[in-house]
MILUMDO-326809 format. One line per 4 residues: number of its first residue (from 1); for each residue x, y negated, z negated of N, C-alpha, C. Coordinates in pm, 1 decimal, always signed. Layout:
// MILUMDO-326809
NUM) X Y Z X Y Z X Y Z; ...
//
This chain:
// MILUMDO-326809
1) +1501.8 +188.1 -865.8 +1441.3 +200.0 -998.2 +1429.4 +62.0 -1061.1; +1308.5 +25.2 -1101.5 +1287.8 -104.2 -1164.4 +1347.2 -105.4 -1304.7; +1396.2 -223.5 -1343.3 +1445.8 -240.2 -1479.7 +1331.4 -227.7 -1579.2; +1356.1 -166.7 -1692.8 +1253.1 -152.1 -1794.8 +1217.7 -289.2 -1850.3
5) +1088.7 -326.7 -1847.7 +1050.8 -461.6 -1890.6 +1042.9 -474.3 -2042.2; +1045.6 -599.0 -2086.3 +1021.8 -632.2 -2226.7 +871.2 -626.3 -2250.3; +827.5 -534.3 -2333.0 +684.4 -510.3 -2351.3 +615.4 -618.8 -2432.7; +691.1 -714.4 -2485.3 +631.6 -819.2 -2568.5 +613.2 -950.6 -2493.8
9) +654.7 -956.5 -2368.6 +648.1 -1080.3 -2290.7 +571.6 -1056.2 -2160.9; +521.1 -1163.9 -2102.9 +468.9 -1155.8 -1967.6 +582.0 -1111.2 -1875.0; +549.3 -1022.1 -1785.6 +650.0 -966.7 -1694.3 +620.6 -1015.2 -1552.8; +710.7 -1094.5 -1498.5 +692.7 -1150.6 -1365.6 +784.0 -1078.9 -1267.3
13) +724.1 -1010.6 -1172.1 +796.7 -946.9 -1063.4 +807.8 -1050.8 -951.9; +931.1 -1087.6 -918.9 +954.8 -1217.9 -854.4 +1067.2 -1209.0 -752.6; +1052.7 -1293.1 -649.8 +1166.9 -1327.6 -564.7 +1152.9 -1473.5 -524.6; +1257.1 -1529.2 -466.6 +1265.5 -1674.0 -446.2 +1194.0 -1718.0 -319.2
17) +1065.3 -1694.6 -312.4 +981.1 -1738.8 -202.0 +886.5 -1847.0 -254.6; +818.5 -1920.4 -165.7 +719.8 -2016.4 -215.9 +617.6 -1954.4 -309.4; +569.8 -1834.6 -277.8 +471.5 -1770.7 -364.5 +531.8 -1732.0 -499.2; +657.1 -1693.4 -500.2 +724.5 -1666.7 -626.0 +741.7 -1792.4 -709.2
21) +779.0 -1902.5 -642.9 +798.7 -2028.8 -714.7 +669.9 -2079.1 -779.5; +557.1 -2053.8 -716.9 +429.3 -2096.5 -776.5 +417.4 -2049.3 -921.2; +448.1 -1922.0 -941.8 +422.9 -1862.1 -1072.6 +525.0 -1909.5 -1175.2; +651.3 -1923.7 -1136.0 +748.7 -1974.8 -1233.4 +716.5 -2118.5 -1271.9
25) +672.2 -2200.4 -1176.3 +632.6 -2338.0 -1210.5 +517.8 -2335.3 -1309.8; +417.7 -2252.5 -1283.2 +301.0 -2244.7 -1371.0 +340.7 -2198.7 -1510.8; +420.6 -2095.2 -1519.6 +462.5 -2044.1 -1649.4 +543.7 -2146.4 -1726.3; +629.0 -2221.0 -1655.6 +706.9 -2325.0 -1722.3 +617.2 -2438.6 -1769.3
29) +517.7 -2474.8 -1690.3 +423.8 -2579.3 -1732.3 +347.5 -2536.3 -1857.7; +310.3 -2411.5 -1863.9 +229.9 -2361.4 -1975.0 +313.3 -2327.9 -2098.1; +443.9 -2318.2 -2079.9 +530.5 -2286.6 -2191.9 +515.0 -2145.7 -2244.0; +473.5 -2053.3 -2157.0 +454.0 -1914.7 -2197.8 +585.8 -1837.1 -2187.7
33) +615.0 -1752.2 -2285.4 +735.9 -1669.4 -2274.2 +717.3 -1563.0 -2167.1; +817.0 -1547.6 -2081.4 +807.1 -1449.3 -1974.4 +945.4 -1398.1 -1937.2; +944.7 -1283.2 -1875.2 +1066.9 -1220.3 -1827.5 +1058.6 -1206.4 -1676.5; +1163.7 -1245.0 -1606.3 +1170.0 -1226.5 -1461.9 +1229.8 -1089.7 -1431.3
37) +1156.8 -1013.0 -1352.7 +1203.9 -883.9 -1302.3 +1222.1 -900.0 -1150.9; +1344.0 -921.7 -1104.7 +1364.1 -952.9 -962.6 +1333.1 -835.9 -871.7; +1265.7 -868.2 -761.5 +1235.1 -770.8 -655.9 +1295.8 -827.9 -527.5; +1410.4 -778.1 -489.9 +1480.0 -831.2 -372.3 +1412.3 -778.1 -246.2
41) +1328.1 -863.6 -187.6 +1247.3 -819.4 -73.9 +1332.2 -797.3 +51.0; +1447.3 -863.3 +59.7 +1534.8 -841.7 +174.4 +1600.8 -705.9 +172.8; +1605.1 -642.9 +55.2 +1664.0 -509.1 +41.9 +1557.6 -400.5 +32.6; +1430.0 -438.7 +39.5 +1323.3 -340.2 +39.1 +1278.9 -293.1 -97.6
45) +1315.3 -368.0 -202.7 +1278.6 -323.7 -337.5 +1128.2 -329.2 -362.3; +1054.9 -401.5 -276.6 +908.9 -410.0 -291.6 +838.5 -279.2 -256.7; +911.9 -182.7 -202.3 +852.0 -54.9 -166.4 +877.1 +53.3 -271.7; +938.3 +18.1 -382.4 +961.1 +116.0 -488.5 +826.8 +162.3 -545.8
49) +809.7 +291.3 -568.3 +681.4 +342.5 -619.9 +637.4 +274.7 -748.8; +731.2 +242.3 -837.8 +693.9 +177.8 -964.2 +632.4 +40.8 -939.5; +687.2 -31.2 -840.5 +633.6 -163.8 -809.9 +497.8 -153.2 -743.1; +477.8 -54.2 -656.1 +351.2 -39.8 -585.7 +235.6 -8.8 -680.2
53) +265.2 +46.6 -796.8 +160.2 +68.8 -895.1 +106.4 -63.4 -949.3; +189.8 -167.2 -945.1 +152.3 -300.3 -994.0 +101.0 -386.8 -879.5; +165.5 -375.8 -764.0 +133.0 -460.4 -648.7 +112.0 -371.6 -526.5; -8.4 -316.3 -506.8 -32.0 -219.9 -398.6 -13.6 -276.6 -258.7
57) -8.1 -408.7 -246.1 +14.9 -470.7 -115.3 +163.6 -486.9 -86.0; +248.9 -432.5 -171.0 +395.5 -440.4 -160.7 +447.0 -581.4 -127.1; +394.2 -677.6 -200.6 +439.0 -816.5 -188.6 +459.3 -874.0 -327.9; +554.1 -966.9 -336.1 +568.8 -1041.5 -461.4 +490.6 -1171.9 -447.5
61) +454.7 -1235.2 -559.8 +481.1 -1197.2 -697.7 +373.1 -1103.8 -751.9; +403.6 -1046.0 -867.3 +304.3 -971.6 -944.6 +332.1 -1000.2 -1091.4; +230.2 -988.0 -1172.5 +242.2 -1021.2 -1314.6 +178.1 -911.6 -1397.7; +242.3 -878.5 -1508.6 +183.7 -788.4 -1607.3 +172.7 -864.4 -1738.8
65) +52.1 -866.3 -1793.1 +27.8 -926.5 -1924.0 +12.1 -812.1 -2024.7; +110.9 -793.4 -2113.5 +101.5 -682.0 -2208.7 +2.9 -706.7 -2321.4; -39.8 -832.9 -2336.3 -131.4 -867.9 -2444.9 -247.7 -951.1 -2391.4; -337.9 -890.6 -2314.2 -452.1 -965.6 -2261.2 -547.8 -1006.5 -2372.1
69) -634.7 -1101.2 -2339.6 -724.1 -1158.5 -2439.9 -818.7 -1055.9 -2499.9; -852.9 -950.5 -2424.9 -948.0 -852.0 -2477.2 -882.7 -750.7 -2570.0; -750.5 -760.5 -2585.1 -681.9 -670.7 -2676.4 -667.4 -528.8 -2627.5; -706.7 -503.7 -2504.3 -700.6 -368.6 -2448.9 -566.3 -345.7 -2378.3
73) -564.1 -252.1 -2285.8 -440.3 -215.6 -2217.2 -385.3 -333.4 -2137.0; -256.3 -333.6 -2107.8 -197.5 -440.7 -2025.3 -271.5 -457.1 -1892.8; -273.8 -581.4 -1845.1 -335.9 -614.8 -1717.1 -225.7 -645.2 -1616.6; -234.9 -586.8 -1497.2 -142.9 -620.9 -1388.3 -220.9 -692.2 -1278.5
77) -158.2 -794.0 -1221.6 -223.3 -878.7 -1121.1 -126.1 -902.0 -1006.4; -173.6 -885.6 -883.7 -96.1 -926.1 -767.4 -173.3 -1036.0 -695.0; -109.5 -1101.9 -600.3 -156.3 -1220.4 -528.3 -133.6 -1345.7 -613.9; -54.6 -1436.5 -560.4 -11.6 -1554.0 -637.5 -128.5 -1640.6 -682.5
81) -230.1 -1657.7 -598.1 -344.9 -1738.8 -638.3 -419.6 -1676.3 -754.9; -435.5 -1544.8 -751.4 -502.2 -1474.9 -861.7 -421.8 -1486.9 -989.6; -289.5 -1483.4 -978.3 -203.7 -1497.7 -1096.5 -218.6 -1637.1 -1156.0; -216.2 -1740.2 -1071.4 -232.4 -1877.2 -1121.5 -365.6 -1893.6 -1193.1
85) -471.2 -1841.8 -1133.7 -603.3 -1853.3 -1194.5 -608.2 -1776.7 -1326.6; -549.5 -1659.9 -1331.1 -547.7 -1581.6 -1454.4 -476.3 -1658.6 -1565.7; -361.9 -1715.3 -1534.9 -285.1 -1787.8 -1636.5 -358.6 -1913.0 -1682.9; -423.3 -1982.9 -1589.3 -499.1 -2102.4 -1626.6 -615.0 -2065.7 -1718.9
89) -684.3 -1958.1 -1686.7 -797.2 -1916.4 -1770.1 -750.4 -1858.3 -1903.8; -638.0 -1791.6 -1904.1 -584.3 -1734.3 -2028.6 -552.4 -1844.0 -2129.5; -502.3 -1957.3 -2079.7 -456.8 -2065.4 -2168.2 -555.6 -2180.8 -2179.8; -653.2 -2187.4 -2088.7 -743.4 -2301.9 -2087.4 -675.5 -2429.4 -2040.1
93) -570.8 -2415.7 -1960.1 -496.0 -2530.7 -1909.6 -484.5 -2523.8 -1757.3; -458.4 -2639.3 -1698.3 -433.8 -2652.1 -1554.8 -555.3 -2620.9 -1467.8; -673.5 -2615.0 -1529.0 -798.5 -2604.7 -1455.1 -907.4 -2667.3 -1541.8; -992.6 -2751.3 -1484.4 -1096.9 -2814.6 -1565.2 -1197.4 -2714.4 -1620.0
97) -1257.8 -2749.7 -1732.4 -1361.0 -2664.8 -1792.6 -1498.0 -2688.6 -1730.5; -1522.5 -2810.0 -1676.7 -1654.1 -2838.6 -1620.3 -1667.5 -2777.2 -1481.4; -1791.3 -2748.5 -1442.4 -1817.2 -2675.4 -1318.4 -1768.6 -2749.7 -1194.9; -1789.8 -2881.6 -1189.8 -1749.5 -2957.6 -1071.0 -1597.5 -2964.4 -1057.9
101) -1531.1 -2991.9 -1169.5 -1385.6 -2998.8 -1166.0 -1323.4 -2865.2 -1131.2; -1379.8 -2759.2 -1188.7 -1329.8 -2624.5 -1160.3 -1347.6 -2590.5 -1012.0; -1463.9 -2622.5 -957.5 -1489.6 -2594.0 -816.1 -1392.5 -2669.8 -726.2; -1360.1 -2793.2 -763.5 -1266.8 -2873.0 -683.9 -1128.3 -2808.7 -682.5
105) -1081.2 -2765.7 -799.1 -951.2 -2699.5 -805.7 -952.3 -2569.9 -725.4; -1057.8 -2491.0 -741.5 -1062.7 -2361.1 -674.2 -1067.6 -2374.9 -523.0; -1141.6 -2473.7 -472.4 -1147.8 -2484.1 -327.2 -1011.8 -2520.6 -267.7; -934.2 -2601.5 -340.8 -801.2 -2637.3 -291.0 -699.9 -2526.0 -314.3
109) -719.1 -2448.3 -419.5 -635.5 -2329.5 -437.4 -658.0 -2233.2 -321.3; -783.7 -2209.3 -285.3 -813.3 -2118.7 -174.8 -770.4 -2178.2 -41.0; -775.7 -2310.3 -28.2 -724.9 -2377.0 +92.3 -577.1 -2345.3 +111.3; -502.8 -2350.9 +4.7 -360.7 -2316.9 +15.0 -342.0 -2170.4 +49.7
113) -416.0 -2083.4 -19.2 -398.7 -1940.3 +2.5 -441.2 -1897.0 +142.9; -545.9 -1959.1 +195.4 -597.3 -1919.2 +325.2 -545.7 -2001.0 +441.2; -489.2 -2119.4 +412.7 -447.7 -2208.2 +519.9 -300.5 -2245.6 +514.6; -264.1 -2329.8 +418.8 -128.0 -2382.7 +416.5 -23.1 -2271.8 +409.7
117) -41.6 -2175.6 +320.0 +57.6 -2069.2 +307.4 +71.0 -1984.3 +432.4; -38.5 -1926.7 +482.4 -26.5 -1843.6 +602.8 +23.1 -1919.4 +726.1; -23.7 -2041.6 +746.3 +18.3 -2115.4 +865.2 +165.6 -2157.6 +855.7; +206.8 -2205.6 +737.7 +347.6 -2240.8 +720.1 +434.9 -2115.7 +727.5
121) +382.1 -2003.6 +678.6 +457.1 -1878.9 +687.8 +480.5 -1836.2 +832.4; +379.0 -1848.7 +916.4 +397.6 -1818.0 +1058.3 +492.5 -1919.2 +1123.4; +484.4 -2044.5 +1080.2 +580.1 -2146.6 +1125.0 +722.2 -2100.1 +1095.2; +746.9 -2059.5 +969.8 +880.0 -2010.6 +932.9 +921.8 -1893.8 +1021.8
125) +828.5 -1801.9 +1044.7 +864.2 -1681.5 +1120.5 +907.5 -1715.7 +1262.5; +824.5 -1793.0 +1332.4 +853.0 -1815.9 +1473.4 +963.8 -1917.6 +1497.2; +987.2 -2007.8 +1401.0 +1096.1 -2104.1 +1419.1 +1228.7 -2055.0 +1363.5; +1225.8 -1963.7 +1264.2 +1348.7 -1925.3 +1195.3 +1389.2 -1778.6 +1215.0
129) +1292.7 -1688.9 +1223.0 +1324.3 -1546.7 +1213.3 +1297.6 -1464.6 +1338.5; +1206.7 -1509.0 +1423.3 +1171.0 -1428.7 +1540.2 +1293.8 -1404.4 +1627.7; +1310.9 -1283.8 +1679.9 +1429.7 -1254.7 +1761.3 +1432.3 -1330.2 +1893.5; +1318.1 -1382.3 +1936.9 +1315.3 -1466.5 +2055.8 +1228.2 -1589.0 +2028.5
133) +1267.4 -1699.6 +2087.7 +1192.7 -1823.7 +2070.7 +1075.1 -1825.0 +2168.1; +954.0 -1832.0 +2112.7 +832.4 -1831.4 +2193.6 +768.6 -1969.9 +2182.4; +781.3 -2056.1 +2283.0 +733.9 -2194.4 +2270.2 +588.1 -2206.9 +2229.4; +501.4 -2123.1 +2287.9 +360.1 -2133.8 +2252.0 +340.2 -2109.4 +2102.6
137) +400.5 -2004.7 +2050.0 +384.5 -1972.6 +1907.9 +443.8 -2081.9 +1819.7; +560.1 -2131.5 +1857.7 +623.3 -2238.1 +1778.3 +535.1 -2361.4 +1776.0; +487.9 -2404.1 +1892.3 +401.9 -2522.9 +1897.5 +272.1 -2501.8 +1820.2; +215.2 -2383.7 +1833.1 +89.6 -2353.7 +1763.4 +104.2 -2372.3 +1612.8
141) +207.2 -2314.2 +1553.7 +218.5 -2315.0 +1408.2 +282.9 -2442.7 +1354.9; +372.0 -2504.3 +1429.8 +424.1 -2634.6 +1387.5 +311.9 -2737.7 +1387.7; +229.1 -2737.2 +1492.0 +117.7 -2832.7 +1499.6 +13.8 -2807.3 +1390.9; -17.5 -2680.2 +1365.0 -116.1 -2650.4 +1261.7 -62.6 -2684.7 +1122.8
145) +65.6 -2663.6 +1100.3 +125.1 -2706.1 +973.8 +112.3 -2856.5 +957.6; +139.5 -2930.4 +1064.0 +124.1 -3075.2 +1059.0 -18.5 -3117.4 +1032.6; -114.5 -3046.6 +1090.3 -254.9 -3079.2 +1064.9 -288.7 -3059.9 +917.2; -240.1 -2951.6 +859.6 -266.2 -2925.4 +718.3 -197.1 -3027.4 +628.4
149) -78.1 -3070.0 +665.5 -11.8 -3177.9 +592.6 -99.7 -3303.6 +595.6; -157.7 -3331.8 +710.9 -241.7 -3450.9 +723.8 -367.4 -3440.1 +638.7; -425.7 -3320.5 +631.6 -542.0 -3299.4 +544.7 -505.5 -3327.3 +399.8; -392.4 -3275.4 +356.0 -348.9 -3296.2 +218.1 -313.6 -3442.5 +193.9
153) -250.0 -3505.9 +290.7 -217.4 -3648.1 +278.0 -343.6 -3731.8 +259.0; -446.9 -3700.0 +334.6 -573.6 -3772.3 +323.9 -638.7 -3749.7 +187.2; -632.2 -3625.2 +138.6 -689.9 -3594.2 +8.6 -621.1 -3672.1 -103.8; -491.7 -3698.3 -86.1 -412.9 -3764.7 -190.0 -412.9 -3916.9 -177.4
157) -486.5 -3970.1 -83.6 -484.3 -4115.0 -60.8 -535.5 -4194.0 -180.5; -631.5 -4139.2 -253.9 -691.6 -4213.8 -363.9 -685.8 -4138.6 -496.4; -593.5 -4043.6 -508.4 -580.7 -3969.4 -634.2 -434.8 -3927.0 -651.4; -393.5 -3915.7 -777.0 -254.3 -3881.0 -805.4 -223.9 -3736.8 -767.5
161) -320.6 -3647.0 -791.7 -301.1 -3506.2 -764.0 -419.7 -3454.5 -683.7; -410.1 -3332.8 -634.5 -504.0 -3284.0 -534.8 -648.3 -3289.0 -583.2; -671.7 -3245.1 -706.8 -807.6 -3244.1 -760.4 -823.4 -3345.2 -873.6; -744.3 -3448.8 -871.9 -750.5 -3553.9 -973.8 -642.4 -3537.4 -1077.6
165) -662.7 -3445.4 -1173.0 -561.0 -3412.8 -1272.7 -470.1 -3302.2 -1218.8; -347.7 -3300.2 -1268.2 -252.5 -3197.0 -1227.5 -309.4 -3059.2 -1259.6; -301.5 -2966.0 -1164.7 -368.2 -2836.6 -1180.4 -296.7 -2728.8 -1100.5; -352.5 -2608.5 -1108.5 -296.8 -2498.6 -1030.5 -310.5 -2522.2 -880.4
169) -397.8 -2611.7 -838.7 -405.8 -2645.0 -695.4 -276.6 -2711.6 -648.7; -222.7 -2800.9 -731.8 -96.2 -2866.0 -698.7 +18.8 -2766.1 -702.7; +19.5 -2682.7 -806.6 +126.8 -2584.3 -822.0 +128.7 -2487.6 -704.7; +12.1 -2450.5 -654.2 +5.1 -2358.6 -540.6 +61.6 -2420.4 -413.6
173) +35.3 -2547.3 -390.8 +73.3 -2609.9 -264.5 +217.3 -2659.1 -261.6; +267.1 -2707.6 -374.2 +399.1 -2771.4 -375.0 +509.5 -2684.6 -313.7; +525.3 -2557.4 -353.1 +638.3 -2481.9 -297.6 +632.9 -2462.5 -147.2; +513.7 -2474.4 -88.7 +502.6 -2461.5 +56.3 +538.4 -2591.4 +128.5
177) +549.6 -2701.1 +53.6 +594.8 -2827.7 +112.6 +745.6 -2843.0 +98.2; +805.6 -2773.9 +1.1 +949.7 -2785.4 -21.6 +1028.4 -2763.2 +107.8; +999.9 -2660.2 +187.2 +1077.2 -2639.9 +310.7 +1022.8 -2719.2 +429.9; +980.0 -2843.5 +406.6 +915.3 -2921.4 +513.2 +1006.8 -2944.1 +632.8
181) +1136.1 -2958.1 +608.9 +1225.6 -2979.2 +722.4 +1233.1 -2855.0 +810.9; +1237.6 -2738.2 +748.3 +1236.5 -2613.9 +826.0 +1106.1 -2598.4 +902.6; +999.7 -2655.8 +850.2 +869.2 -2649.4 +916.9 +854.3 -2757.3 +1024.9; +960.2 -2836.2 +1044.5 +963.5 -2943.7 +1144.9 +858.9 -3051.2 +1114.1
185) +850.2 -3083.3 +982.7 +759.8 -3188.5 +937.3 +842.4 -3298.2 +870.8; +801.3 -3422.0 +891.3 +868.8 -3538.3 +833.7 +776.7 -3600.1 +729.8; +816.2 -3598.9 +603.9 +730.4 -3653.5 +498.8 +707.8 -3803.9 +513.9; +791.8 -3871.0 +590.1 +768.7 -4013.4 +615.1 +637.4 -4035.3 +690.7
189) +591.4 -3933.1 +760.5 +465.0 -3943.4 +834.3 +343.3 -3925.6 +743.9; +367.3 -3885.2 +619.1 +258.6 -3854.1 +525.9 +288.0 -3920.6 +390.1; +269.7 -4050.9 +379.5 +317.5 -4124.1 +260.2 +251.9 -4081.0 +129.7; +123.4 -4049.8 +131.1 +57.4 -4006.8 +7.6 +107.3 -3868.3 -34.6
193) +127.0 -3781.4 +62.7 +183.0 -3650.1 +36.7 +325.5 -3662.2 -16.8; +403.4 -3750.9 +39.3 +541.5 -3769.4 -6.8 +543.9 -3816.7 -151.3; +459.0 -3912.0 -186.7 +454.1 -3961.5 -324.8 +418.2 -3848.7 -420.9; +319.2 -3768.8 -384.4 +278.4 -3652.8 -464.8 +392.3 -3552.7 -477.3
197) +457.6 -3523.4 -366.1 +567.3 -3427.5 -363.9 +679.8 -3471.5 -457.0; +715.6 -3596.4 -451.3 +825.0 -3646.3 -534.7 +787.6 -3644.4 -682.4; +659.9 -3668.9 -713.2 +615.0 -3665.8 -852.7 +625.4 -3523.9 -909.2; +585.0 -3423.7 -831.5 +592.9 -3285.7 -879.8 +737.7 -3238.8 -885.1
201) +815.1 -3278.4 -788.6 +956.6 -3241.3 -784.9 +1029.5 -3286.3 -911.9; +988.4 -3400.6 -968.0 +1054.4 -3457.1 -1085.4 +1003.6 -3399.7 -1217.3; +895.8 -3323.3 -1215.6 +842.3 -3268.9 -1340.4 +942.8 -3171.5 -1402.5; +964.4 -3179.2 -1534.0 +1061.7 -3089.7 -1598.2 +1034.4 -2942.1 -1572.6
205) +907.9 -2901.9 -1570.2 +875.9 -2761.5 -1547.1 +918.6 -2717.3 -1407.1; +901.9 -2805.7 -1308.6 +944.5 -2774.1 -1172.4 +1095.2 -2759.4 -1166.1; +1164.9 -2851.2 -1231.0 +1311.3 -2845.0 -1233.6 +1357.3 -2713.2 -1295.8; +1298.3 -2675.6 -1408.1 +1337.6 -2551.0 -1474.6 +1309.3 -2429.4 -1386.3
209) +1194.9 -2430.1 -1318.6 +1158.7 -2316.0 -1233.2 +1260.3 -2296.8 -1121.2; +1300.1 -2404.8 -1056.9 +1394.6 -2392.1 -946.7 +1535.7 -2364.1 -996.5; +1568.0 -2406.5 -1117.8 +1697.2 -2369.0 -1176.6 +1702.5 -2217.9 -1198.8; +1591.9 -2158.3 -1240.4 +1588.3 -2013.4 -1258.0 +1602.1 -1943.0 -1123.4
213) +1543.1 -1999.0 -1020.2 +1554.2 -1938.3 -887.7 +1698.9 -1935.5 -840.1; +1776.7 -2036.4 -879.7 +1915.3 -2045.9 -833.6 +1998.5 -1926.3 -878.1; +1957.4 -1859.1 -985.7 +2032.0 -1743.0 -1033.7 +2029.0 -1628.0 -934.2; +1933.9 -1631.8 -840.0 +1918.5 -1520.9 -746.2 +1968.3 -1555.0 -606.7
217) +2019.7 -1674.6 -586.5 +2074.8 -1709.3 -456.0 +2200.9 -1627.4 -431.8; +2226.6 -1598.4 -306.6 +2342.4 -1518.2 -273.5 +2316.8 -1369.3 -281.5; +2196.3 -1328.9 -321.0 +2164.9 -1186.8 -331.4 +2083.9 -1138.7 -211.3; +2087.3 -1214.2 -103.5 +2013.3 -1177.1 +16.4 +2101.8 -1095.5 +110.8
221) +2040.9 -1040.4 +211.8 +2115.4 -969.0 +315.7 +2094.4 -1041.9 +446.7; +2158.6 -998.5 +551.8 +2150.8 -1067.9 +679.8 +2010.6 -1057.8 +737.9; +1972.2 -1155.3 +822.2 +1839.9 -1147.4 +886.6 +1819.3 -1018.3 +963.3; +1924.9 -967.9 +1026.2 +1911.8 -844.8 +1102.6 +1878.3 -725.9 +1011.7
225) +1940.6 -724.2 +893.2 +1916.4 -614.5 +799.9 +1775.7 -620.2 +739.3; +1727.3 -742.2 +715.3 +1599.8 -756.2 +646.2 +1480.0 -765.0 +739.4; +1502.5 -789.4 +869.4 +1390.7 -815.2 +959.8 +1289.9 -699.2 +962.2; +1339.3 -576.9 +972.8 +1246.2 -463.9 +977.0 +1168.4 -451.1 +846.9
229) +1233.6 -474.8 +734.6 +1167.4 -462.2 +605.1 +1060.0 -569.2 +585.8; +1085.3 -688.1 +637.6 +995.2 -800.1 +613.4 +886.9 -814.1 +719.9; +917.1 -779.7 +843.7 +827.7 -817.9 +953.0 +778.4 -702.9 +1040.8; +829.7 -585.2 +1025.0 +791.6 -476.2 +1114.2 +720.2 -363.0 +1042.3
233) +638.7 -400.1 +945.5 +560.1 -300.3 +873.1 +427.8 -275.4 +946.2; +370.7 -158.0 +923.3 +247.2 -119.3 +991.4 +163.9 -31.9 +898.8; +50.8 +18.4 +949.1 -30.8 +107.9 +869.6 +48.6 +230.8 +825.8; +139.3 +274.9 +910.9 +220.6 +390.6 +876.8 +307.0 +368.4 +755.0
237) +347.5 +242.3 +731.9 +428.1 +210.9 +614.7 +350.5 +241.5 +487.3; +222.9 +209.0 +487.9 +139.5 +230.0 +370.0 +101.6 +376.0 +354.7; +77.5 +443.2 +465.5 +22.0 +579.2 +462.0 +125.7 +687.6 +444.3; +251.9 +655.3 +464.4 +351.8 +762.4 +455.5 +377.3 +804.3 +310.7
//
């Protein structure tokens, strides 16, 4: 049973994953009041019927805005990229107003959602969680993660942030670089990326977001207990 949310604040359904961190960083940057409603994915809380009404893909994060701009019923949003874009548009911050600047931010936001996140996620799976070590899979995803790091490093060679000014494109990508050692990547090989990473790491909003995440450490279960919940889902899981 989900905890009853505060109906006067943004409600963030969250766990301490890179995608979860994206939204807390964004909310802290924007200074918006919000409530964290933890969804412990290692214990299967993402399959609760109340949560599925908000996030039909049974993944975190999800956000409910009880006071949308149109003044109508609350809006619920799933998918971290969609949440970042919604918050940027709601506040008019972290995304340029002009068409060219907006397009630049959006293409890099989608690059993260379609490339860096999924490839690094498979890297994590095959190097950290898979019950057997499969060299082909490990090499495939470690190498592709490195290629994406190199793309980002090149993009940052002549600009402070991914699309020039700090934006949701940076917020989307940063949490996926945090576990670079687990991804078998060395930031010394990517100097522009390292400089960018250290700049975001030092931002007060980033510090606050990760301090909030620390409140949920120690609430995980063993890999054996969580493996089926996290990695062995199928069409039957949705249809039952």
